[in-house]
N, C-alpha and C positions, 0 to 999 in steps of 0.2 A: 066407776068409783073415781073420786077426785084425786088429782096427782098430789101425793102426800110426802114429798121428798124433803129431807133436811135441806139446809141452805146449800147453794152451789159450792161455797167455800169448804164445806165439810165433805164433799163428795168427789174429790179429785184424785183418789188413788186408783191405780190400774185395776187391782183386785182389792175391793174396798172392805177390809175386815175391821174397820175402825169401830163398828158397833156390833161385831160378832162376839157374842158372850163366851164362846168356846174356842176362840183363837187367842193364843198368847201374844202374838205379834200383829202389828198392822203396818201398812205401807206408808211411805211418805207420798205427798201429792205428786201427780204427774207434772213434770217440768221443774221439780225441786232439784233434780240432779242434772247438771250440765257437764258433759264430757269436755275436758280441756286438752289433753294430749295422751299419746300412748295407744295401746291396742284397741280398746273399744271406741276411743275417739276417732281412730282411723276407720273402723268398720262403720260407725255411725255416719261419718262423712261420705263414705262410699254409698251408704244407703240413701242419703239425701241426693247425691249427685248422679248416681247411676241406677241403683236398685229400684227406687220408686219411679223415676221417669221411665225406665225400661218396662216395668210392670204396667204402668199407666198406659203407655203406648200399645203394649201387647193386648191389654184387655179392651182397648178401643179398636182393635184391628179386626178385619174379617177372618184372619187366621185363627184368632181365639173366639171371637163372636159373642163373648159374654155381654158386653155393653149393647151390642146389636140385638141380643135376645131381649133386653129390657126395652129397647126402642120398639121392637115388634110387639111385645106384650102390651106396651102402652098405646098401641095403635098408631104410632108415628111412622112405622115402616111395615111392609108386607114381607112375609117369608115364613120359614120354618125354624124351629129351635135347633141349634147346632151345639155340639159339645156334650160333655157328660152331664148327668142329672144334678151333680153337685156344683155346677158352674156358678150359680147364684151365691152360694156360701163362700166360694173362693173370691168372688168379687167383693163380698162384704169384708173378707180378711184384708183386702187391699185398702178399703175405706178405713179400716181400723189402723192400718199402717200409716196412712196419711194423717189420721187424727193424732196418733201417738207422736208422730214427728212434729206436728203443729204445736203440740203442748210444749215442746222444747224450743222450736225455732220461731214460732209465730209468723211463719212465712205466709204472706197474703195469697200467694199463688196456690198453696195447698188449700187454704180456706175457700178460695173460689172454685177449685176443682171439686171439693167436697160438696159445696152448695149445688153445683151443677148435677153431680151424680145423685145426690139425695133427692133432688126434685124429681128426677126420673124414676127412682125407686118408689117414691110415694105415689106417683102416677099409676104404677103397675099394681099397687096393693089394692085388694078388694075391700069394700066397706066393712066386711066382717073381720078383717085383719089377715086373712090368708094371703100368702105371697109366694108364687112359684112361676117363673117365666115359662118353664117347660109345660106345666099344666095349663096355664093361661093361654099360651100359644096353641096348644093342642085343642082347647075348647073353641078358640077363635076360628081355627081352621076346620073344625068339625062341630058346628053348633048342635047342641043337644046331647053331646057325648061327654059325660062327666069324667074329668081326669084327676081331680084333686083326691089324694090319698087312695087312689085306686089300687096301688101296689104297696103292701105293707112294708116292703123292703126297698122303697125308694128313699130319696134323701131330703124330703121336704122338711122334716124336723131338724136335720143337720143344718140346712140352709137357714132356717129360722133362728136356730141357735146362734149362728155367726152374725145374723142381723142384730140379735139382742146384745151380744158382746160389743159389736161395733157401735151400736146406739149408745151404750153406756160410756164407752171410751170417747166417742165424739162429744157427748154432753160434758164429760169431765174436762176435756181438752179445750172446748170452745164456749161452753155455757149455753149453746144452742140446743133446742129440744126437737128440731126437725126430724132427725133420725131416731131419737129416743121415742118420740110419739109413735112412729111407725113400728118400732120394736115393742112398744107397749100394746099396740093393737094386735100385733102378732102373738104376744104372750097371752093376752085375753082370749084370742082365738083358740090357742092350744088348751087353755084352761077349760073353756066351754066344750071344745072337741073331746077332750079326755073324759069329761063328765058324761058324755052321751055315746061315745064310741063303743063298738063291739070289742070283746076281749082281744080278738085278732088284731084289729087296727090299733087298739090301745097299747099293744105290745111293740109298736113301731120303734125299733131300737137301733137302726143303722147309724153307726158313728155318732154317739150321743153328745154332740157339742151343745145340744140344747139344755143339758143338765147344768153346765156351767153358766150358760146364758140366762136361764130362768132364775138361778140363785142371784146372779149379778143384778138382774132386774128387780128382784126383791130388795137387795141392798140399796138400790137407787131410789125406788118408789116407796118402800116399806109396805107395799100391798101384801097382806097376809095370804091372799090367795096364791101368790106366786111361790111362797115357801110350801104351802100345801101341795101345789102342783109338783114341785121338785121332790118332795117326800113320796108322793104317790107314784112318780115315774120309777123310783127305785123299788118301791114295795110291790109293784105289779110285775116286775121282772121274774120270769121263771114260774109264774103261777099256772101257765098252760104248757106243760113240758112237751106236748105233742107238736107245738109249732116253734119251740125254742131250739137253738143250736149252740154248740160250743163256739162256733165261729163268731157269733154275736154275743157270747157270754150271757145268754138268757135261757139256757137249758135248765139251769138251777136258779132258785131265788138268790139274790145277791149275797145275803147273809150266810148262805150255805156253800158258797164257792170255797174250794180248797186249794186250787191251783190257778195261776194265771195262764190263760190259753186263748186260742183263737186269734182273730185279727188284732194286731198289736196297737194300731191307731185307736180302734174302737175300745179296746181294753183300757188303754191309758187315759182316754177321754172319760170313760166311765169312772175310773178311779179318781180322777181329778174332780168330777162332778159330785161323787159321793163325799169326798173330802170337804167340798163346799157346803154340802148339806149338814155334815157333822159340825162344821164351824158355827152354824146357826142353831142347831138343835141339841147338840151334845149327845146324840144317840150313840151310846158306846158299842152297840152291836155293829154299827157301820165302821167304827174305828177298829174293832176287832178284825173284821174282814180286810180292811185296808192294811193293817199291820201284817196280816198273813200274806196278802198279795205282794206287799213290798219286800218282805223277806224272801218270798219265792222268786221274784224277779231279780233282785240284786244278788242273791246267793246261788241261783241256778240258771238264769236265762238272759242276763244282760251282758252285752259285749263290753270289753275293756274300754271302749270308746263311749260308753253310755248308750249305744244303739240298742234298739229293741225290735224283736220280730225276726227270727232266724230263717224262717221258711217262706219260700215262694208259694208252695202248695204242699198239702200233706193230708194226713188223716188224724182226726182227733184221738188223743190217747185216753180221753176220759168219757167219750160218748158211748154210743151203742156198741154192743159186742160186734166183733168183726164178721160181718156178713156182706159180701160184695154188693148186694142190692140195697143195703140200709146204712152202710158205714157213713159217718159224718165227715164231710170234707172241710178242710180249713185252708185259708190262703192268707198270704202276707202276715204270717202268724207266729206267735210264740210256739215253740216246739216242746219236746220233752226236756226234763232237767238235763243240763250240760250239753244239749244239742245245739252247738254253736259253730256251724261251718263257716269257713272264711271266704273261699272263692265264690260260693253261692249264697252268701249271706244276703238277706233282704234288707233289713235295717232301714225301712222307709223313713225319709226325712220327717214326715208328719208324726210318725211313731216316736221319733227321738224328741221332737218338740212336745209331744204329749207327755213324755217322761219329765221334761222340764216343768210343764204345767202342773203335773201331779206332785212332784217333789216341792215345788214352790208352795203349794197349798198345805202340804204336810209340814213344811217349815213354819208357816203361819200358825198352824194349830199348836205345834209343840215347842218351837224354839230350839229344836235339836239340830246340831250342825251336820249330822250325817245326811240329812236331806239336802242341805246346801252343797255338800260334797258331790252328790250324784248330779244335782242340777248343774253345777259348774263343769263336771266331766262331760256331760252331754253338750252343753253350750260350746265349749272350746273344741270339741272333737266331732261328734256325729251330727250336730246341727250345722255348724259352719262348713262341714265337708259337703253339704248339700247345695252350696252356691260357690261359684268361682270367685276369685279374689277381686275381679273387676266388677262383680255384681250383676253379670249379664247372662250367665249360663248355669244350668242346674242339673242336679242328680235326683232321681227318684229313689234309687236304692243306694246304700252306702256299704259296699263290701269291704272286708278286711284284707283282701288279696285280689289281684287281677293278673291274668296271664294271657298273652296272645296265643299260647299253645293250647288253651282249653279247647277241646275238639267239638264243642257245641256252642251255638249262639244263645246267649241269655236274653230273656224277654225285654229287659230294660237296658238302655245304653249305659255303659260304664264311662263314657266320655260325656262330660257336661254338654247339654244342648240348650239352645235358646228358647225352645218350647217343647214341653212334654205333651204331645198331642192327645194321648189317651187319658191322661190323668195329671192335669196341671195344678193339683191341689197343693203340692209342696212349695213351689216358688213363692206365691203370695204369703204362705205360712211362714217361711223362713225370713221373708222381708219384714213382716210385722214383728217377728220375734227380735230381730236385730234392732228394729226401731224402738223396742220396748225394754231392752236389757238394762237401761239406766234405772228402770223401776225396780229392779231386783237387788240393787246394791245395798240399800239400807232398809232397816225396819225400826220401828219404835215400839216400846212397851211402857208399862207403868214404871219400870226401873230406869229406862233411858234409851240409848241409841245402840243399834246392832249393826255391825258391818259384816255383810254376807259375802260380797265380792269386792275385788280390788281393781282399781283403775284410776287414772288421773281424772279428777272431777272436782267441781264445786257443789256443795250442798247448802241449800237454804230451806230450813223446815222449822217445825215446831214440835216440841215434845208433847207427850200426852196431856200434860197440864197446861198446855198453851204457851209455854216459855219458848222464845225464839232461839234458834241454834243455827250458826253458820260455821262452815269449816271448808278447808281444802284438803284434798287427798292427792299426794304426789307419788308416783311409782311408775316403773317400767314393767310391772307385772303383765303378763305371765313370764316374761323373759328374765326378770330379776325379782327376788323375793323381798326387797326392801320397800317398805311402805311408810310414808311420813304423813301424818295428819296434823294440821295446824288449825286451831280454833280461832275464828274471827269474832264470833258473838257467842256467849255462853250464859246460861241462867245463873243466878246468884246462889241458889241452893245446890247441894251436892246431887249428882246423878251418876249413873254408871254408863260406861262405854264398853261394849262387848265386841271383841275382835275374834273373828273366826280363825282358828288354827286348823288348816286343812289336814285331812287324815294322812296325807303323804309327807307331811313336814315334821321331821324330828329335830329337836334342839332349837325351837323358836325362842326368841327373846323379845322383851318389851322394855322400852325406855320412855320415861316421861321427863321432858326437859333435860334430857341427857343422862338421867339417873335410872338405874334398874328399879323395877317395881316388884312387889311381892305377889304378883298374880300367878295363878297356876296355869301353865301353858301345856295343855294335853292335846296331842294330835286328834283331830276329829271332834273338838269341843270349842266352845267360845271361852275366851279369857276375859274376865271381868275386871275393870278398873273403876272403883267408886271413889270419887273425891269431889271437892269443890273446885270446879274448873274456872278458868278465866281466859279472856281473850289473849292470844299469843302463846298459850300452852301448846307444846309440840309432843306428839306421841310417835315413836318410831317402832314399828313392828318389823322384825327381821325373820324371814322364813327361809331357812336353807333349802335349796332345791338342786341337789346333785342329781344327775341322771340315774334312774333306777331301773334295774331289770326285774320285770314281773313274770311270774309263772302262773299258769292256770291250774285249777284242780285237775288231778290226774284223770278224772272221768270226762274232761273236755278232750275228747279223742283227737281232734284236729290240732290241738295246741300242745300235745305231749312232747316233752324234750325240746320245747321251744320257749322263747322269751319275747315279751313285748317291752319296749323302752318308753319310759315316761319321765319327763322332767317337769316338775311343778304339776299343773293340771293338764299339760299338753302331752298327748300320746303321739309317738313318732312312727314313721314307716320308712321303708327302703324302696326307692324307685330305681329301676334298672339303669336309668341315665346317670345315676350317681355312683356307678361302679366303673372301673376301667373298661375301655372299649373291648367288646367281644366276650366279656365275662357275664354269663347269664345270672340273673338275680338268685336263682335257686341254689347256686353253689356256695353262697356266703354262709359261714358258720361263726356265730358270735362267741367269743370267749367269756366265760362267766366273770372273769376278773378285768374285763375291758375298762379302759378309762376314756371317757368321751371329752372332747374339747368343744364347748359351745362357741359358735361364731355368728355374728350378725350378718345378714345379707338381705337382699330383696328378691322377691318372686312376684312377677306381674305388678311391680310398683309397690308391693306391700312389705313392710318390715317383718322379718321372721328371724328366728334363731335356729340354725341347723346344728347338728352334732357330727363332729368329725371323729373318725376312729380308724384303727387298723385291725384287721381280723383275718382269719383263715379262709381260704377259698378252695373248695374241692371241685375239680373238673367233673361235671356230670353229663358231658356231651354224649357219652355212650348210651344214655338212657333213651335217646330218641327212638320211638317206635317199639320200645320194650316195656313190658309190665314189671318184670323182675330182672335183677342183675346181681351177680356176685359183688360183695363189698370191695371197694377199691383199697389197695394197700399202699398206694402212692402217698407220699408225704404232701399234705396240703401246702399251697403257696400262701403268702401273706399279701393282702391287697389293702389299699386305702379305700375308704367309702364315706359317704355322708348320709345321715338320716334327716328327713324333713318332717315338719309337723303333719300329722295325718290329714288335718283339714285342708292343707295346701296341696295335696297330691293331685296330679293330673292338670296342674295349671301351667306346665311347661311342655304340653303335648301328652298324649296318652302312652304311658310306658307300663311295663310289668311293675307290680307293687305288692309288698307284703308288710303287714304289721307284725305277725308272729315269725320269728327267725330261729332256725336251729341253733342250739347252744352246745358248747363243749365245756367240760368242767375240769 
C-alpha cells in the first residue's frame, strides 16, 4: 500500500493525536518547547551531555552487546547472540532518545549516529519485515532451524513495537523515512502474521509495547490496516483462557478485567495501548475498562511516589483456586489492594514510565487534570529515582525504604549501577523519557492552550486554527510555586489558556497583567482564562507549596501510624546520613505539627531543595537481635534532621533510607 501520510509539518507531535477524533487534546510539535533554565532544563542538559553518551557507549560495548548483536545478525561479524531477548527493543528506545533530543538541539552528531545505527538495523531486517537479532543469529548459526516466533512468550513483538515508536519519532524529528520505512515493513509483517497465525501464537502478549507502536504507525501513515490490527490485538486477548495468565493480563478478555494485576510494566503498557485505540475508535467499552483499571491502581495499588508493581514475586489473587500444582504465579507485579511494602517494594522504573505513558494518553482523551497529577508525581519521583543525578548509574527497582540491617539480599541492587546486566530495559527507557518531557508541557485544543507541567521554557507553536503563538514560561518549579507566562505572539481573536492547578495546591491565585482574574482555581482542575490576548501580556500563577504530611489508608499495613512528606510534586525521604552521627534512621519520630524550613543546596552538582526540621528521636538500639521488646518509657530526645527529594536518594553513597516515617500526634 502506498505511503499515505499527511505532510511532514502536520506529523511532528511525539504522540500525535491531532487527527484523533476521540481525543480532546493534541500535542504541540516536537521541538516547539525549548527548556531555558530550572529543573527540567538541568535534567535535559545532563541528558545531552551524560545520559545519551553513556548509553550510546554502553550499547556499543561488548559488555552490553546490543549493537554487536545487530552486526552479527547482519553478517558483518561472527558470534552468538548475547543479552536478554528484549535487547533489540531497548536499543530502539535509545534511538528514540537520540531522535527526541535531535528535535530540540538539531545536533549533527546525533543525526550522524542515528544514520549509522539505522543503516545497520535495515541491513538486519528480513524482506518480509520481520526483525529479531536473537532469531536471525540463531538461524544463521543453525541453518534449517526456524527460530522466529517459536516461543509465544518471547519478546519479538515488544521489540517491533519499540521499532515502530522509534520510527515515528525519528521521522517527526528529522523528516527522514529510513527508520519509518523499516517500522512500516515490521507493521505490515505483524498484520500479515496475525491474519494467519494460530490462536496460540496470535496471543503473543509479552509486554505489549507494540499496541502503542501500531497505533502510532496508523497515525503516521493513515493505513487503516494498522488500526484494524491494533483493535484485533485487544479483541483476541483472553479468548483462549487455557493459555492466558494473570501475569500477562490475558486470562480474561480485556473488557472483562476487574482488577489491575500481574506484571506491572506489561499492564501499564497494555492500558496505554488501549487508550490509544480508544482515541482513534471511540469504543466506550475500552474506556470503561480503562477507567476501572485507573481507579483500582490509583486508589489501591500505587505508591505515593507514583511507582507501580509492589511485588517481586507472588501468587495471583484472581487466578485459579489455590492448588499447589496449578496456582498462577506472578512477578514484578501489582499485588492485592493496599499491598504496598516499602523495603521490598519492586516499583520497576519501566513500570513507573508506563504509568506516565498511560496517564499522558488518558489526559489527551479527556483533558482531565487528575491524569496530569499522576503523570507529574511519577515523573518527579519514581521515574527520576531510576537514574543518578549525574546520568550514569541506574536502578531497576525503586523501594520506599532501604536498610543495611535487612537480613537477606534482595535480587536487584539498591545502589545505582552503571549496567544492569540481567535486565537493562530501564536505563534507555528513563533516558528517552527525560529527553521527551518537554513534549508533555503543553497541549492544544479547539479552545486554546493547556499548560500541564511547569518549568522554564520558550514555546513556539500554532493553535488548532493555525494561529501562531509564542510565549515564555519563567519559574523555579518544583522548588517554587510561582509561574510567570509572557506572550510574545498571540492571535487577534480570543482564545483560552488553561492552567493546571495541581491537586496538592490549596489557595492558588492567578493574575493577568498584575490584576486578579475571575477564574475558578480548584485543586486538581484546570483554571481557564478566556480573553483577547496580545503580545506582552503577563500571566502569573501562584501555587502555594508548604510541606505536607500525608498518611495512607489504614489498610496499607506497612504505612500505619506513619507519614510521608511532600512539598509541591516532590516526595521526600530521610537518609541516615542526614541524622546526627550514631543515630539510626529507625529512631526518628515526626511530630504531626512539625514545621519544615526549605533550603537550597546541591547534590552531585544538581540543585535541590531539602527540608530541615527538629523532631523526636527514640533510642531503639536494644532491638538488635530481638523480635519483640517492652515499650520504652524513656523520654525521647530532640534531634535536627534533613529530608531530601526521594528521586535524589543514594546519590551521596548508599545509606539507610525511608519515605514513610513514624508520627506522633
